[in-house]
N, CA, C and O atoms as CSV, one atom per row, in Angstrom:
chain,resi,resn,atom,element,x,y,z
A,1,MET,N,N,80.235,91.571,63.717
A,1,MET,CA,C,79.541,92.381,62.591
A,1,MET,C,C,79.470,91.746,61.413
A,1,MET,O,O,80.421,91.201,60.852
A,2,SER,N,N,77.901,91.826,60.859
A,2,SER,CA,C,77.331,90.515,59.762
A,2,SER,C,C,78.147,91.043,58.474
A,2,SER,O,O,79.025,91.905,58.523
A,3,ALA,N,N,77.860,90.613,57.725
A,3,ALA,CA,C,78.632,90.647,56.396
A,3,ALA,C,C,78.312,91.930,55.453
A,3,ALA,O,O,78.948,92.683,54.715
A,4,ARG,N,N,76.810,91.737,55.940
A,4,ARG,CA,C,75.711,92.586,55.257
A,4,ARG,C,C,76.081,94.073,55.503
A,4,ARG,O,O,76.057,94.934,54.624
A,5,ARG,N,N,76.508,94.324,57.106
A,5,ARG,CA,C,76.540,95.423,57.799
A,5,ARG,C,C,77.896,95.848,57.355
A,5,ARG,O,O,78.165,96.976,56.940
A,6,SER,N,N,78.885,94.672,57.500
A,6,SER,CA,C,80.327,95.556,57.085
A,6,SER,C,C,80.355,95.697,55.534
A,6,SER,O,O,81.500,95.987,55.185
A,7,TRP,N,N,79.547,95.599,54.537
A,7,TRP,CA,C,79.482,95.945,53.226
A,7,TRP,C,C,78.737,97.004,53.333
A,7,TRP,O,O,78.683,97.688,52.311
A,8,ARG,N,N,78.126,97.378,54.259
A,8,ARG,CA,C,77.409,98.858,54.203
A,8,ARG,C,C,78.244,99.916,54.588
A,8,ARG,O,O,78.476,100.943,53.950
A,9,VAL,N,N,78.831,99.463,56.075
A,9,VAL,CA,C,80.095,100.622,56.642
A,9,VAL,C,C,80.835,100.744,55.548
A,9,VAL,O,O,80.589,101.814,54.991
A,10,TRP,N,N,81.691,100.065,54.963
A,10,TRP,CA,C,82.300,100.201,53.790
A,10,TRP,C,C,81.902,100.751,52.390
A,10,TRP,O,O,82.876,100.895,51.651
A,11,ILE,N,N,80.947,101.023,51.963
A,11,ILE,CA,C,80.461,101.642,51.521
A,11,ILE,C,C,79.925,103.320,51.912
A,11,ILE,O,O,79.805,104.259,51.125
A,12,ALA,N,N,79.765,103.305,52.833
A,12,ALA,CA,C,79.422,104.614,53.437
A,12,ALA,C,C,80.689,105.674,53.680
A,12,ALA,O,O,80.765,106.886,53.478
A,13,GLY,N,N,81.755,104.606,54.254
A,13,GLY,CA,C,82.977,105.092,54.087
A,13,GLY,C,C,83.595,105.766,52.763
A,13,GLY,O,O,84.165,106.856,52.790
A,14,LEU,N,N,83.453,105.152,51.842
A,14,LEU,CA,C,83.558,105.315,50.608
A,14,LEU,C,C,83.214,106.812,50.124
A,14,LEU,O,O,83.998,107.641,49.661
A,15,THR,N,N,81.779,106.942,50.366
A,15,THR,CA,C,80.957,107.789,49.810
A,15,THR,C,C,80.383,108.991,50.819
A,15,THR,O,O,79.401,109.657,50.492
A,16,SER,N,N,81.215,109.241,52.295
A,16,SER,CA,C,80.675,110.213,53.134
A,16,SER,C,C,81.258,111.235,52.875
A,16,SER,O,O,80.877,112.243,53.471
A,17,HIS,N,N,82.078,111.323,52.169
A,17,HIS,CA,C,82.563,112.892,51.667
A,17,HIS,C,C,81.567,113.485,50.702
A,17,HIS,O,O,81.611,114.683,50.421
A,18,ILE,N,N,80.587,112.590,50.143
A,18,ILE,CA,C,80.032,112.818,48.888
A,18,ILE,C,C,78.535,113.201,49.242
A,18,ILE,O,O,77.825,112.316,49.719
A,19,PRO,N,N,78.050,114.385,49.048
A,19,PRO,CA,C,76.584,114.508,48.953
A,19,PRO,C,C,75.978,113.760,48.732
A,19,PRO,O,O,76.249,113.171,47.686
A,20,PRO,N,N,74.735,113.255,49.554
A,20,PRO,CA,C,73.925,112.180,48.537
A,20,PRO,C,C,73.348,112.404,47.550
A,20,PRO,O,O,73.223,111.394,46.859
A,21,GLY,N,N,72.742,113.652,46.967
A,21,GLY,CA,C,71.932,114.550,45.998
A,21,GLY,C,C,73.099,113.813,44.968
A,21,GLY,O,O,72.742,112.913,44.207
A,22,GLN,N,N,74.573,114.295,45.020
A,22,GLN,CA,C,75.014,114.633,44.083
A,22,GLN,C,C,75.242,113.324,43.567
A,22,GLN,O,O,74.873,113.117,42.411
A,23,PHE,N,N,75.948,112.116,44.407
A,23,PHE,CA,C,75.901,110.599,44.265
A,23,PHE,C,C,74.431,110.228,43.125
A,23,PHE,O,O,74.516,109.979,41.923
A,24,LEU,N,N,73.571,110.274,43.687
A,24,LEU,CA,C,72.331,109.879,42.922
A,24,LEU,C,C,72.350,110.563,41.731
A,24,LEU,O,O,72.030,109.933,40.723
A,25,ARG,N,N,72.752,112.070,41.605
A,25,ARG,CA,C,72.787,112.586,40.213
A,25,ARG,C,C,73.849,112.154,39.303
A,25,ARG,O,O,73.714,112.025,38.086
A,26,TYR,N,N,75.161,111.889,40.132
A,26,TYR,CA,C,76.104,111.021,39.155
A,26,TYR,C,C,75.470,109.624,38.550
A,26,TYR,O,O,75.623,109.514,37.334
A,27,VAL,N,N,75.029,108.927,38.970
A,27,VAL,CA,C,74.258,107.636,38.798
A,27,VAL,C,C,73.705,107.565,37.676
A,27,VAL,O,O,73.972,106.853,36.708
A,28,ALA,N,N,72.666,108.574,37.883
A,28,ALA,CA,C,71.568,109.203,36.384
A,28,ALA,C,C,72.132,109.553,35.496
A,28,ALA,O,O,71.688,109.248,34.389
A,29,VAL,N,N,73.457,110.410,35.606
A,29,VAL,CA,C,73.922,111.032,34.672
A,29,VAL,C,C,74.965,110.140,34.033
A,29,VAL,O,O,75.147,110.199,32.817
A,30,GLY,N,N,75.740,109.218,34.892
A,30,GLY,CA,C,76.505,108.547,34.421
A,30,GLY,C,C,75.514,107.132,33.372
A,30,GLY,O,O,76.110,106.717,32.378
A,31,ILE,N,N,74.170,106.553,33.668
A,31,ILE,CA,C,74.010,106.034,32.856
A,31,ILE,C,C,73.873,106.429,31.961
A,31,ILE,O,O,74.428,105.926,30.985
A,32,TRP,N,N,73.064,107.524,31.850
A,32,TRP,CA,C,72.940,108.195,30.079
A,32,TRP,C,C,74.504,108.219,29.598
A,32,TRP,O,O,74.639,107.716,28.482
A,33,ASN,N,N,75.564,108.633,30.119
A,33,ASN,CA,C,76.750,108.819,29.615
A,33,ASN,C,C,76.924,107.438,29.221
A,33,ASN,O,O,77.163,107.207,28.036
A,34,VAL,N,N,76.822,106.329,30.194
A,34,VAL,CA,C,77.612,105.071,29.486
A,34,VAL,C,C,76.999,104.662,28.633
A,34,VAL,O,O,77.529,104.059,27.700
A,35,SER,N,N,75.483,104.914,28.728
A,35,SER,CA,C,74.451,104.115,27.164
A,35,SER,C,C,74.767,104.851,26.166
A,35,SER,O,O,74.678,104.223,25.111
A,36,PHE,N,N,75.175,106.165,26.017
A,36,PHE,CA,C,75.380,107.143,25.191
A,36,PHE,C,C,76.904,106.467,24.424
A,36,PHE,O,O,77.226,106.196,23.267
A,37,GLY,N,N,77.527,106.391,25.671
A,37,GLY,CA,C,79.304,106.330,25.151
A,37,GLY,C,C,79.237,104.843,24.476
A,37,GLY,O,O,79.815,104.555,23.429
A,38,TYR,N,N,78.661,104.199,25.032
A,38,TYR,CA,C,78.740,102.725,24.720
A,38,TYR,C,C,78.377,102.520,23.122
A,38,TYR,O,O,79.033,102.113,22.164
A,39,ALA,N,N,76.822,103.063,23.309
A,39,ALA,CA,C,76.113,103.143,21.702
A,39,ALA,C,C,76.934,103.983,20.653
A,39,ALA,O,O,76.843,103.608,19.484
A,40,SER,N,N,77.576,104.870,20.880
A,40,SER,CA,C,78.474,105.345,19.577
A,40,SER,C,C,79.435,104.931,19.618
A,40,SER,O,O,79.923,105.104,18.501
A,41,TYR,N,N,80.556,104.121,20.639
A,41,TYR,CA,C,81.646,103.356,20.310
A,41,TYR,C,C,81.216,101.766,19.539
A,41,TYR,O,O,81.963,101.088,18.834
A,42,ALA,N,N,79.763,101.448,19.938
A,42,ALA,CA,C,79.485,100.524,18.998
A,42,ALA,C,C,79.349,100.756,17.588
A,42,ALA,O,O,79.948,100.079,16.752
A,43,ALA,N,N,78.353,101.965,17.229
A,43,ALA,CA,C,78.204,102.386,15.885
A,43,ALA,C,C,79.374,102.642,15.414
A,43,ALA,O,O,79.542,102.022,14.363
A,44,PHE,N,N,80.312,103.308,15.725
A,44,PHE,CA,C,81.415,103.640,15.352
A,44,PHE,C,C,82.397,102.291,14.952
A,44,PHE,O,O,82.964,102.133,13.871
A,45,THR,N,N,82.435,101.436,16.037
A,45,THR,CA,C,83.152,100.157,15.097
A,45,THR,C,C,82.594,99.698,14.353
A,45,THR,O,O,83.257,99.345,13.378
A,46,ALA,N,N,80.921,99.376,14.308
A,46,ALA,CA,C,80.091,98.605,13.224
A,46,ALA,C,C,80.769,99.571,12.075
A,46,ALA,O,O,81.469,99.002,11.237
A,47,VAL,N,N,80.626,100.813,11.996
A,47,VAL,CA,C,80.922,101.388,10.435
A,47,VAL,C,C,82.792,100.991,10.386
A,47,VAL,O,O,83.253,100.590,9.317
A,48,LEU,N,N,83.425,101.102,11.219
A,48,LEU,CA,C,84.688,100.943,10.572
A,48,LEU,C,C,85.704,99.592,10.529
A,48,LEU,O,O,86.663,99.403,9.781
A,49,MET,N,N,85.244,98.852,11.427
A,49,MET,CA,C,85.601,97.451,11.202
A,49,MET,C,C,85.632,97.033,10.015
A,49,MET,O,O,86.270,95.981,9.983
A,50,GLY,N,N,85.184,97.395,8.817
A,50,GLY,CA,C,85.357,96.504,7.686
A,50,GLY,C,C,86.076,97.530,6.649
A,50,GLY,O,O,86.320,97.293,5.466
A,51,VAL,N,N,86.363,98.749,7.382
A,51,VAL,CA,C,86.792,99.924,6.473
A,51,VAL,C,C,88.318,100.314,6.600
A,51,VAL,O,O,89.016,100.915,5.782
A,52,ILE,N,N,88.624,99.851,7.746
A,52,ILE,CA,C,89.991,100.300,8.226
A,52,ILE,C,C,90.386,99.169,9.382
A,52,ILE,O,O,89.670,98.711,10.273
A,53,PRO,N,N,91.898,98.852,9.029
A,53,PRO,CA,C,92.439,97.471,9.998
A,53,PRO,C,C,92.501,98.417,11.295
A,53,PRO,O,O,92.651,99.637,11.365
A,54,TYR,N,N,92.307,97.291,12.464
A,54,TYR,CA,C,92.039,98.035,13.660
A,54,TYR,C,C,90.771,98.937,14.004
A,54,TYR,O,O,90.904,99.774,14.896
A,55,GLY,N,N,89.460,98.805,13.300
A,55,GLY,CA,C,88.584,99.814,13.219
A,55,GLY,C,C,88.237,100.203,14.629
A,55,GLY,O,O,87.965,101.388,14.819
A,56,TYR,N,N,88.215,99.532,15.443
A,56,TYR,CA,C,87.656,99.451,17.085
A,56,TYR,C,C,88.458,100.581,17.597
A,56,TYR,O,O,88.033,101.410,18.402
A,57,LEU,N,N,90.153,100.560,16.865
A,57,LEU,CA,C,90.740,101.707,17.935
A,57,LEU,C,C,90.520,102.980,17.312
A,57,LEU,O,O,90.851,103.944,18.002
A,58,ALA,N,N,90.105,103.190,16.326
A,58,ALA,CA,C,89.510,104.254,15.364
A,58,ALA,C,C,88.236,105.081,16.250
A,58,ALA,O,O,88.170,106.248,16.637
A,59,ALA,N,N,87.296,103.952,16.375
A,59,ALA,CA,C,85.886,103.942,16.830
A,59,ALA,C,C,86.030,104.333,18.164
A,59,ALA,O,O,85.230,105.141,18.638
A,60,SER,N,N,87.312,103.682,19.110
A,60,SER,CA,C,87.059,104.421,20.282
A,60,SER,C,C,87.642,105.834,20.647
A,60,SER,O,O,87.249,106.587,21.537
A,61,LEU,N,N,89.052,106.089,19.422
A,61,LEU,CA,C,89.197,107.566,19.554
A,61,LEU,C,C,87.921,108.581,19.275
A,61,LEU,O,O,87.794,109.678,19.819
A,62,LEU,N,N,86.933,107.963,18.254
A,62,LEU,CA,C,86.149,108.959,17.664
A,62,LEU,C,C,85.166,109.248,18.730
A,62,LEU,O,O,84.815,110.367,19.103
A,63,SER,N,N,84.657,107.798,19.293
A,63,SER,CA,C,83.379,108.008,20.112
A,63,SER,C,C,83.948,108.660,21.499
A,63,SER,O,O,83.231,109.006,22.438
A,64,SER,N,N,84.941,108.731,21.466
A,64,SER,CA,C,85.596,109.491,23.194
A,64,SER,C,C,85.168,111.211,22.862
A,64,SER,O,O,84.345,111.889,23.478
A,65,LEU,N,N,85.792,111.510,22.007
A,65,LEU,CA,C,85.882,112.940,21.508
A,65,LEU,C,C,84.593,113.103,21.595
A,65,LEU,O,O,84.355,113.943,22.463
A,66,LEU,N,N,83.537,112.649,21.047
A,66,LEU,CA,C,82.122,113.088,21.031
A,66,LEU,C,C,81.366,112.671,22.358
A,66,LEU,O,O,80.186,112.948,22.574
A,67,ASN,N,N,82.265,111.908,23.296
A,67,ASN,CA,C,81.480,111.817,24.320
A,67,ASN,C,C,81.732,112.799,25.755
A,67,ASN,O,O,80.969,113.035,26.691
A,68,ILE,N,N,83.162,113.254,25.478
A,68,ILE,CA,C,83.436,114.476,26.168
A,68,ILE,C,C,83.069,115.590,26.275
A,68,ILE,O,O,83.448,116.365,27.153
A,69,THR,N,N,82.431,115.787,25.567
A,69,THR,CA,C,81.318,116.825,25.357
A,69,THR,C,C,79.831,116.544,26.100
A,69,THR,O,O,79.209,117.313,26.833
A,70,VAL,N,N,79.558,115.516,25.769
A,70,VAL,CA,C,77.980,115.175,26.447
A,70,VAL,C,C,78.260,115.097,27.855
A,70,VAL,O,O,77.604,115.692,28.710
A,71,ALA,N,N,79.561,114.115,28.151
A,71,ALA,CA,C,79.544,114.183,29.417
A,71,ALA,C,C,79.883,115.179,30.406
A,71,ALA,O,O,79.452,115.154,31.559
A,72,PHE,N,N,80.794,116.205,29.862
A,72,PHE,CA,C,80.832,117.148,30.694
A,72,PHE,C,C,79.931,118.004,30.568
A,72,PHE,O,O,79.951,118.723,31.567
A,73,LEU,N,N,79.135,118.312,29.850
A,73,LEU,CA,C,77.852,119.318,29.900
A,73,LEU,C,C,76.643,118.192,31.263
A,73,LEU,O,O,76.231,118.722,32.296
A,74,GLY,N,N,76.455,117.346,31.057
A,74,GLY,CA,C,75.931,116.321,31.781
A,74,GLY,C,C,76.269,116.674,33.538
A,74,GLY,O,O,75.453,116.973,34.411
A,75,TYR,N,N,77.919,116.495,33.658
A,75,TYR,CA,C,78.031,116.466,34.992
A,75,TYR,C,C,78.303,118.057,35.610
A,75,TYR,O,O,78.459,118.392,36.784
A,76,LYS,N,N,78.300,118.848,34.446
A,76,LYS,CA,C,78.720,120.130,34.915
A,76,LYS,C,C,76.942,120.750,35.212
A,76,LYS,O,O,76.692,121.577,36.089
A,77,TRP,N,N,76.186,120.321,34.558
A,77,TRP,CA,C,74.876,121.090,34.910
A,77,TRP,C,C,73.853,120.588,35.820
A,77,TRP,O,O,72.989,121.286,36.351
A,78,PHE,N,N,74.031,119.129,35.987
A,78,PHE,CA,C,73.211,117.826,36.954
A,78,PHE,C,C,73.870,117.623,37.848
A,78,PHE,O,O,73.443,117.961,38.952
A,79,VAL,N,N,75.093,117.032,37.743
A,79,VAL,CA,C,76.077,116.156,38.952
A,79,VAL,C,C,76.798,117.550,39.749
A,79,VAL,O,O,76.666,117.517,40.973
A,80,PHE,N,N,77.247,118.283,39.412
A,80,PHE,CA,C,78.642,119.017,40.288
A,80,PHE,C,C,77.827,120.493,40.416
A,80,PHE,O,O,78.045,121.156,41.431
A,81,ARG,N,N,76.850,121.037,39.357
A,81,ARG,CA,C,76.009,122.430,39.125
A,81,ARG,C,C,77.076,123.587,39.483
A,81,ARG,O,O,76.803,124.442,40.326
A,82,THR,N,N,78.179,123.566,38.865
A,82,THR,CA,C,78.858,124.836,38.850
A,82,THR,C,C,78.103,125.458,37.976
A,82,THR,O,O,77.066,125.145,37.393
A,83,LYS,N,N,79.088,126.816,37.970
A,83,LYS,CA,C,78.487,128.035,37.495
A,83,LYS,C,C,79.628,128.486,36.849
A,83,LYS,O,O,80.758,128.346,37.316
A,84,GLY,N,N,79.341,129.095,35.646
A,84,GLY,CA,C,80.352,130.044,34.720
A,84,GLY,C,C,81.550,129.016,34.672
A,84,GLY,O,O,81.337,127.804,34.681
A,85,ARG,N,N,82.717,129.512,34.625
A,85,ARG,CA,C,83.818,128.678,34.023
A,85,ARG,C,C,83.919,127.720,33.257
A,85,ARG,O,O,84.672,126.750,33.347
A,86,TYR,N,N,82.977,128.029,32.291
A,86,TYR,CA,C,83.113,126.699,31.346
A,86,TYR,C,C,84.200,126.483,30.475
A,86,TYR,O,O,84.295,125.453,29.808
A,87,LEU,N,N,85.061,127.438,30.444
A,87,LEU,CA,C,86.275,126.943,29.582
A,87,LEU,C,C,87.478,126.590,30.380
A,87,LEU,O,O,88.461,126.106,29.818
A,88,GLN,N,N,87.455,126.794,31.593
A,88,GLN,CA,C,88.396,126.505,32.863
A,88,GLN,C,C,87.983,124.774,32.804
A,88,GLN,O,O,88.792,123.963,32.353
A,89,GLU,N,N,86.925,124.451,33.209
A,89,GLU,CA,C,86.095,123.608,33.320
A,89,GLU,C,C,86.308,122.437,32.422
A,89,GLU,O,O,86.525,121.284,32.795
A,90,TRP,N,N,86.197,122.982,30.872
A,90,TRP,CA,C,86.335,122.091,30.109
A,90,TRP,C,C,87.665,121.415,29.738
A,90,TRP,O,O,87.938,120.295,29.307
A,91,ILE,N,N,88.470,122.608,30.094
A,91,ILE,CA,C,89.844,122.233,29.945
A,91,ILE,C,C,90.288,120.928,31.148
A,91,ILE,O,O,90.962,119.956,30.804
A,92,ARG,N,N,89.974,121.049,32.022
A,92,ARG,CA,C,90.264,120.216,33.289
A,92,ARG,C,C,89.517,118.746,32.611
A,92,ARG,O,O,89.897,117.580,32.722
A,93,ALA,N,N,88.327,119.308,31.885
A,93,ALA,CA,C,87.651,117.776,31.730
A,93,ALA,C,C,88.443,117.302,30.601
A,93,ALA,O,O,89.071,116.265,30.813
A,94,LEU,N,N,88.578,117.960,29.173
A,94,LEU,CA,C,89.276,117.099,28.400
A,94,LEU,C,C,90.937,116.761,28.704
A,94,LEU,O,O,91.591,116.009,27.981
A,95,THR,N,N,91.484,117.453,29.899
A,95,THR,CA,C,92.644,116.778,30.410
A,95,THR,C,C,92.163,115.419,30.912
A,95,THR,O,O,92.464,114.376,30.331
A,96,LEU,N,N,91.487,115.460,31.893
A,96,LEU,CA,C,91.085,114.165,32.741
A,96,LEU,C,C,90.517,113.212,31.807
A,96,LEU,O,O,90.807,112.038,32.040
A,97,TYR,N,N,89.683,113.470,30.678
A,97,TYR,CA,C,89.178,112.176,29.487
A,97,TYR,C,C,90.833,112.267,28.926
A,97,TYR,O,O,91.498,111.332,29.372
A,98,SER,N,N,91.468,113.042,28.199
A,98,SER,CA,C,92.818,112.634,27.456
A,98,SER,C,C,93.099,111.638,28.230
A,98,SER,O,O,92.925,110.475,27.866
A,99,GLY,N,N,93.604,111.989,29.482
A,99,GLY,CA,C,94.314,110.707,30.356
A,99,GLY,C,C,93.713,109.404,30.141
A,99,GLY,O,O,94.298,108.386,29.771
A,100,ILE,N,N,92.268,109.569,30.460
A,100,ILE,CA,C,91.330,108.359,30.677
A,100,ILE,C,C,91.248,107.655,29.093
A,100,ILE,O,O,91.022,106.460,28.900
A,101,MET,N,N,91.496,108.721,27.968
A,101,MET,CA,C,91.210,108.088,26.730
A,101,MET,C,C,92.805,107.119,26.862
A,101,MET,O,O,92.904,105.896,26.966
A,102,ALA,N,N,93.651,107.899,26.826
A,102,ALA,CA,C,95.133,107.419,26.333
A,102,ALA,C,C,95.274,105.712,27.342
A,102,ALA,O,O,95.563,104.618,26.856
A,103,LEU,N,N,95.007,105.974,28.578
A,103,LEU,CA,C,94.393,104.598,29.125
A,103,LEU,C,C,94.058,103.337,28.319
A,103,LEU,O,O,94.673,102.320,27.998
A,104,GLY,N,N,92.633,103.907,28.097
A,104,GLY,CA,C,91.735,102.948,27.434
A,104,GLY,C,C,92.710,102.753,26.042
A,104,GLY,O,O,92.816,101.578,25.692
A,105,ILE,N,N,93.204,103.436,25.472
A,105,ILE,CA,C,93.918,103.345,23.812
A,105,ILE,C,C,94.697,102.144,24.169
A,105,ILE,O,O,94.398,101.179,23.466
A,106,VAL,N,N,95.688,101.896,25.131
A,106,VAL,CA,C,96.610,101.519,25.764
A,106,VAL,C,C,96.000,100.020,25.894
A,106,VAL,O,O,96.304,99.082,25.157
A,107,LEU,N,N,95.072,99.976,26.982
A,107,LEU,CA,C,94.686,98.663,27.548
A,107,LEU,C,C,93.656,97.753,26.540
A,107,LEU,O,O,93.520,96.561,26.812
A,108,LEU,N,N,92.981,98.291,25.450
A,108,LEU,CA,C,92.078,97.997,24.821
A,108,LEU,C,C,92.552,97.089,23.683
A,108,LEU,O,O,91.709,96.325,23.214
A,109,PRO,N,N,93.803,97.072,23.171
A,109,PRO,CA,C,94.336,95.861,22.280
A,109,PRO,C,C,94.511,94.458,23.022
A,109,PRO,O,O,94.035,93.379,22.670
A,110,PRO,N,N,95.440,94.775,24.318
A,110,PRO,CA,C,95.137,93.415,25.051
A,110,PRO,C,C,93.917,93.171,25.513
A,110,PRO,O,O,93.473,92.026,25.601
A,111,LEU,N,N,93.358,94.069,25.801
A,111,LEU,CA,C,92.135,93.302,26.430
A,111,LEU,C,C,91.120,92.690,25.234
A,111,LEU,O,O,90.475,91.659,25.421
A,112,VAL,N,N,91.070,93.363,24.137
A,112,VAL,CA,C,90.864,92.615,23.192
A,112,VAL,C,C,91.408,91.099,22.429
A,112,VAL,O,O,90.766,90.230,21.839
A,113,ALA,N,N,92.775,91.220,22.715
A,113,ALA,CA,C,93.256,89.812,22.392
A,113,ALA,C,C,92.761,88.850,23.373
A,113,ALA,O,O,92.489,87.713,22.988
A,114,ALA,N,N,92.550,89.322,25.139
A,114,ALA,CA,C,92.406,88.700,26.067
A,114,ALA,C,C,90.879,87.780,25.548
A,114,ALA,O,O,90.626,86.606,25.278
A,115,VAL,N,N,90.245,88.842,25.592
A,115,VAL,CA,C,88.741,88.539,25.329
A,115,VAL,C,C,88.553,87.745,24.252
A,115,VAL,O,O,87.571,87.021,24.413
A,116,THR,N,N,89.200,87.564,23.034
A,116,THR,CA,C,89.173,86.770,21.688
A,116,THR,C,C,89.679,85.412,22.234
A,116,THR,O,O,88.893,84.507,21.955
A,117,HIS,N,N,90.657,85.049,22.862
A,117,HIS,CA,C,91.559,84.102,23.614
A,117,HIS,C,C,90.403,83.241,24.242
A,117,HIS,O,O,89.943,82.168,23.853
A,118,ILE,N,N,90.109,83.918,25.184
A,118,ILE,CA,C,88.945,83.172,26.463
A,118,ILE,C,C,87.797,83.033,25.684
A,118,ILE,O,O,87.302,81.918,25.845
A,119,THR,N,N,87.021,83.926,24.691
A,119,THR,CA,C,85.755,83.511,24.227
A,119,THR,C,C,86.077,82.725,22.890
A,119,THR,O,O,85.319,81.777,22.682
A,120,HIS,N,N,87.005,82.933,22.005
A,120,HIS,CA,C,87.237,82.511,20.697
A,120,HIS,C,C,85.898,83.162,19.781
A,120,HIS,O,O,84.970,82.463,19.375
A,121,SER,N,N,86.003,84.480,19.581
A,121,SER,CA,C,85.217,85.194,19.329
A,121,SER,C,C,85.770,86.334,18.872
A,121,SER,O,O,85.407,87.387,19.398
A,122,PRO,N,N,86.472,86.353,18.111
A,122,PRO,CA,C,87.129,87.664,17.442
A,122,PRO,C,C,85.838,89.004,17.028
A,122,PRO,O,O,86.057,90.157,17.399
A,123,LYS,N,N,84.702,88.698,16.340
A,123,LYS,CA,C,84.098,89.664,15.981
A,123,LYS,C,C,83.321,90.293,17.683
A,123,LYS,O,O,83.123,91.488,17.901
A,124,ARG,N,N,83.118,89.597,18.305
A,124,ARG,CA,C,82.346,89.816,19.476
A,124,ARG,C,C,83.691,90.735,20.584
A,124,ARG,O,O,83.163,91.226,21.581
A,125,ALA,N,N,84.701,90.895,20.525
A,125,ALA,CA,C,85.572,90.707,21.687
A,125,ALA,C,C,85.799,92.070,21.643
A,125,ALA,O,O,85.707,92.517,22.786
A,126,PRO,N,N,86.086,93.038,20.732
A,126,PRO,CA,C,85.868,94.339,20.653
A,126,PRO,C,C,84.838,95.150,21.635
A,126,PRO,O,O,84.954,96.151,22.342
A,127,TYR,N,N,83.662,94.145,21.310
A,127,TYR,CA,C,82.349,95.169,22.027
A,127,TYR,C,C,82.843,94.674,23.325
A,127,TYR,O,O,83.050,95.622,24.082
A,128,VAL,N,N,83.140,93.382,23.921
A,128,VAL,CA,C,83.069,93.203,25.388
A,128,VAL,C,C,84.185,93.943,25.838
A,128,VAL,O,O,84.009,94.610,26.858
A,129,ALA,N,N,85.571,93.979,25.163
A,129,ALA,CA,C,86.435,94.695,25.533
A,129,ALA,C,C,86.091,96.198,25.947
A,129,ALA,O,O,86.517,96.666,27.003
A,130,GLY,N,N,85.283,96.946,25.044
A,130,GLY,CA,C,84.791,98.223,25.158
A,130,GLY,C,C,83.952,98.145,26.267
A,130,GLY,O,O,84.037,99.103,27.036
A,131,ALA,N,N,83.117,97.211,26.576
A,131,ALA,CA,C,82.148,97.649,27.677
A,131,ALA,C,C,83.271,97.136,29.094
A,131,ALA,O,O,83.175,97.803,30.124
A,132,VAL,N,N,83.956,96.341,29.071
A,132,VAL,CA,C,85.095,96.837,30.188
A,132,VAL,C,C,85.657,98.283,30.492
A,132,VAL,O,O,85.438,99.005,31.465
A,133,ILE,N,N,86.516,98.515,29.277
A,133,ILE,CA,C,87.058,99.570,29.773
A,133,ILE,C,C,86.204,101.256,30.173
A,133,ILE,O,O,86.648,102.224,30.790
A,134,THR,N,N,84.789,101.022,29.481
A,134,THR,CA,C,83.754,101.243,30.092
A,134,THR,C,C,83.710,101.644,31.217
A,134,THR,O,O,83.829,102.801,31.619
A,135,ALA,N,N,83.488,100.456,31.934
A,135,ALA,CA,C,83.153,100.298,33.257
A,135,ALA,C,C,84.570,100.704,34.119
A,135,ALA,O,O,84.439,100.956,35.317
A,136,LEU,N,N,85.754,100.757,33.577
A,136,LEU,CA,C,86.866,101.609,34.434
A,136,LEU,C,C,86.696,103.037,33.949
A,136,LEU,O,O,86.733,103.823,34.896
A,137,ASN,N,N,86.560,103.491,33.022
A,137,ASN,CA,C,86.080,104.900,32.686
A,137,ASN,C,C,85.439,105.494,33.548
A,137,ASN,O,O,85.975,106.488,34.037
A,138,VAL,N,N,84.155,105.113,34.001
A,138,VAL,CA,C,82.953,105.299,34.876
A,138,VAL,C,C,83.744,105.607,36.360
A,138,VAL,O,O,83.225,106.472,37.066
A,139,CYS,N,N,84.652,105.113,36.728
A,139,CYS,CA,C,85.244,104.875,38.418
A,139,CYS,C,C,86.200,106.118,38.297
A,139,CYS,O,O,86.044,107.167,38.922
A,140,LEU,N,N,87.283,105.835,37.344
A,140,LEU,CA,C,87.714,106.946,37.111
A,140,LEU,C,C,87.453,108.387,37.017
A,140,LEU,O,O,88.101,109.294,37.539
A,141,SER,N,N,86.309,108.473,36.203
A,141,SER,CA,C,86.101,109.956,35.880
A,141,SER,C,C,85.107,110.275,36.956
A,141,SER,O,O,84.843,111.476,36.898
A,142,PHE,N,N,84.493,109.705,37.856
A,142,PHE,CA,C,83.883,110.368,38.996
A,142,PHE,C,C,85.029,111.022,40.013
A,142,PHE,O,O,84.963,112.194,40.384
A,143,PHE,N,N,85.654,110.481,40.250
A,143,PHE,CA,C,86.665,110.668,41.045
A,143,PHE,C,C,87.624,112.191,40.638
A,143,PHE,O,O,87.904,113.160,41.343
A,144,GLY,N,N,87.943,111.878,39.218
A,144,GLY,CA,C,88.848,112.839,38.526
A,144,GLY,C,C,87.766,114.285,38.615
A,144,GLY,O,O,88.411,115.233,39.064
A,145,HIS,N,N,86.572,114.592,38.356
A,145,HIS,CA,C,85.912,115.442,38.277
A,145,HIS,C,C,85.535,116.082,39.552
A,145,HIS,O,O,85.468,117.305,39.671
A,146,LYS,N,N,85.347,115.442,40.281
A,146,LYS,CA,C,84.707,115.474,42.056
A,146,LYS,C,C,86.477,116.211,42.512
A,146,LYS,O,O,86.615,117.252,43.155
A,147,LYS,N,N,87.358,115.555,42.106
A,147,LYS,CA,C,88.624,116.539,42.819
A,147,LYS,C,C,89.281,117.194,41.819
A,147,LYS,O,O,90.175,117.856,42.345
A,148,PHE,N,N,89.276,117.355,40.464
A,148,PHE,CA,C,90.249,118.136,39.431
A,148,PHE,C,C,89.000,118.487,38.738
A,148,PHE,O,O,88.893,119.478,39.461
A,149,SER,N,N,87.919,118.569,37.959
A,149,SER,CA,C,87.094,118.981,36.910
A,149,SER,C,C,86.441,120.283,37.458
A,149,SER,O,O,86.654,121.454,37.144
A,150,PHE,N,N,85.643,119.782,38.305
A,150,PHE,CA,C,84.666,120.291,39.372
A,150,PHE,C,C,84.919,121.343,40.121
A,150,PHE,O,O,84.136,122.270,40.332
A,151,ARG,N,N,86.307,121.194,40.651
A,151,ARG,CA,C,86.293,121.318,42.068
A,151,ARG,C,C,86.137,122.695,41.863
A,151,ARG,O,O,86.195,123.315,40.801
A,152,SER,N,N,85.869,123.226,43.337
A,152,SER,CA,C,85.398,124.548,43.533
A,152,SER,C,C,86.177,125.537,43.606
A,152,SER,O,O,85.724,126.669,43.777
């Protein structure tokens, strides 16, 4: 089997339980969520870095709280297309995002330190580390929402 074919088989195996339209909608809403989420993190970081020590941590918390609402509505209305149950699904989504946020808060300082060490750019390190955390959040949130937040 060619490498290209084995890659397709591997991807098909991972996504076979996901309706095709749902995955494409997830990608579209995800692009918006990542763009909006990272932009809000960057904006809060820019504002808070000169105001409080470790402003990037407060920026991460504030932007995460804002982005939960935006992401929840996008996933509910466009990806999983569930009806009603707003409070129940919101609580599940908040629970999922709280865990993901906690993981991000724990991982962010050592990641900022690692990026600073590698790049010798302490001013850029929080932004690069935030982008890495964002990529991790994308993966965790899809499967968490599919199996927990918006389950039927």
